N, C-alpha and C positions, 0 to 999 in steps of 0.2 A: 455477527459476520465471522466466518471461519476462513483462515488462511493456512495453507500447509507449506512448511518451510522447504523441505527437500525437493519437492516437485514444483515449487513456486506456483501454487494453484489455489484459486479462489474456490472454496467448497460450497459456498452459498450461505444462506441464513439457517439458523436453527432456533428452536423455541425452548424446548425442555431438555433435550439430550442430543448428543452427537453419537451416531452409530457409525463405526469405522471397521473396515476390513483391512488388516495388515497382512500381506503375504508373508510366508516363511522367509527367514533370513533378510528381512527388510525392516525399516523403521519409518514412522511418520511423527512429525512434530507439528502441533497446531497452535495457532494464536487465535484466541477468541476475543472479539471486540464488540462491545455494545453498539448497536446501530443507532447513530445520532440523527439520522435522516439528513445529513449534510456531508460534504466530502470529508474523508478522514483517512488516516493512516491504517493500512491493513497489516503491513509488516515490511521487513527488509530481507535482503539475502546476505547481509554483512556479518551477522552474528546469530547464533541459534535462538537467542531470546527475541529476535525479530523487531528490535527497536529499543528495548530496555537499556542496552549498553551504549549503542551508537547514536541514538537520536537525542540531541541536546535540546532541541526545541521543535515543536510542531503546533501550529496555530491556525484556526479558521477565522478569517475576517469576513463576517457576514455582510458588512457594508460594501466592501470591495469584491466580495465573492471570490476570495482567494485563500487557498490553503498553502501555507509556506512552512519551511522548517530548515533545520540545520543538522547535519550529521558530522560526527567526529570519529576518525579511525587513524591508524598509523599513516604517516605521509606516504603518498604514492599509491595507496590502495584505490580500488574502484568498487562500486557496488550499485545496488538498485533499491529504490524506495517504491513500494506498491501502494496505490491509493484507490479507495472505493468512492464512487459518487452515485447518488441516487438517480433513478431513471429519468427524472424531469430535467436533468442538466446535461450539458455537453462541455467539453474542454474548449475554451474560447479560441486558443491558438494551439492546435495539436502538433504543430511542426516540431520534430525532435523527440516526441514522446511516442511510446507504444500504447495504443488505446484499443481496448476490445469491449464488446458488449456481452453481458451474461444473458444467455437465452432464457434462463429460469425467471429472472426478475427484471430484466432490461436495464440493470445497473451497469455502470462503467467501471472497468478496472484499468488503471493507468500505471505504467511503469516509467519512472523517472531515473535515468542513468546518471550516476554521480562519479566524478573524478575528484578524489581527495588529494590533490597534488601537495598541498601544504598541511594536510591532516584534517581539514574541514571542507565541507561543501554545503551550499545552500540550494534550495529549490523553491519554486513558486509556481503554482498552477492556478490560473484564472478560469472561472467557470461562467457560463451563460445559460439562459433558458433554451430549451429545444425550439 
């Protein structure tokens, strides 16, 4: 699964290689994530490493069908976590989340907005069958 940092864009799935066009005087930064066929973190907008620095914990609980995690940044910052979910699932309670369906593979991309008032924030997304 490919996520592009600067445009906050899901680029889809790749198999062997990623072909990219980068216009003059611009830049693209990608995070490549192995598709686990379950909800998973695509990236964040809080650091250019898209999760390596700011994600303290991220866990899929298959029994509860919940993806949860914790982010850490300087107190008072805000940011977003972007999650990918396979086509056979929906967000059980989408209120407060930005959810879109990718036309290429029918997967979901979910944006979870975080306010890190004390320097940490937790999120939890529950999923259900379509």
